[in-house]
C-alpha positions in Angstrom: -21.8 -16.6 -7.3 -20.8 -18.4 -10.5 -17.7 -17.2 -12.3 -18.3 -17.0 -16.1 -15.4 -16.8 -18.6 -16.1 -15.1 -21.9 -15.4 -17.2 -25.0 -11.8 -16.9 -26.2 -10.6 -15.7 -22.8 -8.5 -17.8 -20.4 -9.9 -18.8 -17.0 -9.2 -15.7 -14.9 -7.9 -17.5 -11.7 -5.6 -19.8 -13.7 -4.4 -16.9 -15.9 -3.6 -14.8 -12.8 -1.9 -17.6 -11.0 0.4 -18.4 -14.0 1.4 -14.7 -14.2 1.9 -14.5 -10.5 4.0 -17.6 -10.3 6.2 -16.5 -13.2 6.7 -13.0 -11.8 7.5 -14.4 -8.3 10.1 -16.7 -9.8 11.8 -13.9 -11.8 11.2 -11.4 -9.0 13.0 -13.6 -6.4 16.1 -13.6 -8.7 15.8 -9.8 -9.2 15.5 -9.1 -5.5 18.4 -11.4 -4.6 20.8 -10.0 -7.1 23.1 -7.1 -6.0 23.3 -3.9 -7.8 27.1 -4.1 -8.0 28.8 -4.5 -11.4 30.8 -7.7 -11.8 34.5 -7.3 -12.1 34.5 -9.3 -15.3 32.3 -7.4 -17.8 31.5 -10.6 -19.7 30.3 -12.3 -16.5 26.5 -12.7 -16.4 26.0 -11.7 -12.8 25.4 -8.6 -10.6 23.8 -5.7 -12.3 23.9 -7.3 -15.7 21.8 -10.3 -14.4 19.5 -7.9 -12.6 18.8 -6.0 -15.8 18.1 -9.3 -17.6 15.6 -10.3 -15.0 13.9 -6.9 -15.1 13.5 -7.3 -18.9 12.0 -10.8 -18.5 9.6 -9.5 -15.9 8.3 -6.8 -18.2 8.1 -9.3 -21.1 6.2 -11.8 -19.0 3.5 -9.2 -18.3 3.3 -8.3 -22.0 3.0 -12.0 -23.0 0.3 -12.6 -20.4 -1.7 -9.7 -21.7 -1.4 -11.2 -25.2 -3.6 -14.1 -23.9 -6.4 -11.7 -23.4 -8.3 -10.8 -26.7 -8.8 -7.2 -25.7 -5.0 -6.7 -25.6 -4.1 -8.4 -28.9 -3.5 -5.1 -30.7 -3.0 -3.0 -27.6 -0.7 0.0 -28.0 0.1 -0.1 -24.3 1.2 -3.7 -24.6 3.4 -2.7 -27.5 5.1 -0.1 -25.2 5.8 -2.8 -22.6 7.4 -4.9 -25.3 9.6 -2.0 -26.4 10.7 -1.4 -22.7 11.6 -5.1 -22.4 13.5 -5.0 -25.7 15.4 -1.9 -24.6 16.4 -3.6 -21.3 17.6 -6.6 -23.3 19.7 -4.2 -25.4 21.3 -2.8 -22.2 22.0 -6.3 -21.0 23.9 -7.0 -24.3 25.9 -3.7 -23.9 23.8 -1.6 -26.2 22.4 1.9 -25.9 18.7 1.7 -26.9 17.2 4.9 -28.1 14.3 4.5 -25.7 16.6 5.0 -22.8 18.5 7.9 -24.3 18.4 10.9 -22.0 16.9 13.9 -23.6 16.8 16.5 -20.9 20.0 17.9 -19.5 21.1 16.2 -16.3 21.4 17.9 -13.0 24.4 17.5 -10.7 23.9 15.8 -7.4 20.5 15.0 -6.1 18.7 11.7 -5.8 16.9 9.7 -8.4 13.3 8.5 -8.5 14.0 5.4 -6.5 15.7 7.2 -3.7 13.0 9.9 -3.5 10.4 7.2 -3.5 12.0 5.7 -0.4 12.3 9.1 1.3 8.5 9.5 1.2 7.9 6.4 3.3 10.7 7.0 5.7 9.6 10.6 6.4 6.0 9.4 6.6 6.8 6.8 9.2 8.7 9.4 11.3 5.9 12.0 11.1 3.3 9.3 12.0 5.1 8.3 15.2 5.5 11.9 16.2 1.9 12.9 15.5 0.0 9.7 16.3 1.9 8.6 19.4 3.6 11.8 20.7 7.1 10.5 20.2 10.0 13.0 20.0 11.4 13.3 16.5 14.7 11.9 17.7 13.1 8.7 19.0 10.9 8.4 16.0 13.9 8.7 13.6 15.8 6.2 15.7 13.0 3.6 15.4 12.3 4.2 11.7 16.0 4.0 10.9 16.4 0.7 12.7 13.4 -0.9 11.1 14.3 0.3 7.6 18.0 -0.6 8.0 17.1 -4.1 9.3 15.1 -4.5 6.1 18.1 -3.6 4.0 17.7 0.1 3.3 20.8 2.1 2.5 22.0 5.6 2.2 23.2 7.3 -1.0 26.7 5.7 -0.7 25.3 2.2 -0.3 26.0 2.0 3.4 23.4 0.9 6.0 20.8 3.6 6.5 21.8 6.0 9.3 19.9 8.3 11.6 21.7 11.3 10.2 20.5 10.5 6.7 16.9 10.1 8.0 17.2 13.4 9.8 18.4 15.0 6.7 15.5 13.6 4.7 13.0 14.7 7.3 14.3 18.3 7.6 14.4 18.8 3.8 10.9 17.6 3.2 9.4 21.0 3.6 6.6 22.8 1.7 8.7 25.9 1.5 11.7 24.2 0.1 13.3 25.7 -3.0 14.0 22.1 -4.1 10.9 20.9 -6.0 11.5 17.2 -5.2 11.8 18.0 -1.4 8.5 20.0 -1.6 6.9 17.2 -3.5 8.0 14.6 -0.9 6.4 16.8 1.8 3.1 16.9 -0.2 3.1 13.1 -0.7 3.8 12.5 3.0 0.9 14.9 4.0 -1.4 13.1 1.6 -0.6 9.8 3.3 -1.1 11.4 6.7 -4.5 12.8 5.8 -5.6 9.3 4.8 -4.5 7.9 8.1 -6.1 10.8 10.1 -9.4 10.0 8.4 -9.2 6.3 9.5 -11.7 5.6 12.4 -9.0 3.6 14.1 -6.6 6.5 14.2 -4.1 6.5 15.8 -4.1 2.8 16.6 -2.0 1.2 19.3 1.7 1.4 19.5 2.6 -2.2 18.8 0.4 -2.2 15.7 2.1 1.0 14.5 5.6 -0.4 14.9 4.5 -3.6 13.1 3.1 -1.5 10.3 6.4 0.3 9.9 8.2 -3.1 9.8 5.8 -4.3 7.0 6.3 -1.0 5.1 10.1 -1.3 5.3 10.1 -4.9 4.0 7.5 -4.3 1.2 9.0 -5.5 -2.1 8.2 -2.1 -3.8 10.6 -0.5 -1.4 13.0 -3.3 -0.8 13.7 -3.5 -4.6 15.3 0.0 -4.3 17.7 -0.8 -1.5 21.4 -1.2 -2.2 
């Protein structure tokens, strides 16, 4: 099969590799930078540096899209540029209007990143119970260990504990009055249904444990630890 590049468009593999390499370079800095705020507010480190790298990552995607004729006047690319600019404003100590909260905040509760993590932790526990007949206690112990080893933390920033995982699992209930907990249950069940439909279900135990280890170390989850 011969790959044909349209006139005016970059060679696809080279374009993708340039973007990949740039994102990996910036992403490595982003992942390695702690969430903690530096003691000196003028020091370009910690959370301030992480915010800067996040802005550069968004901007790198926007700039790469600009190489493609179809995206030259894209409204979606413009939004990416605005997000990058707002992040840069935050880095410089500003309060960009794009990041201005509009809805009234709620006391307590976890944010989007924490709830995203909960889905995968609860999913892993339920999988081990249903697919391999483990007790919930043993499944929670294994999942806690694998996620903690990958760097997962609880709400206070300490190493993820079995008690926290137990709390997440118990609250992920379809009858919960908390909409986020009910949504987490639905997300977990959706993932479970996909696995049940797999001809290889339930798979062997060693492969399942390795799958949980890969899940815990996935950058999309690891970026939310700390």
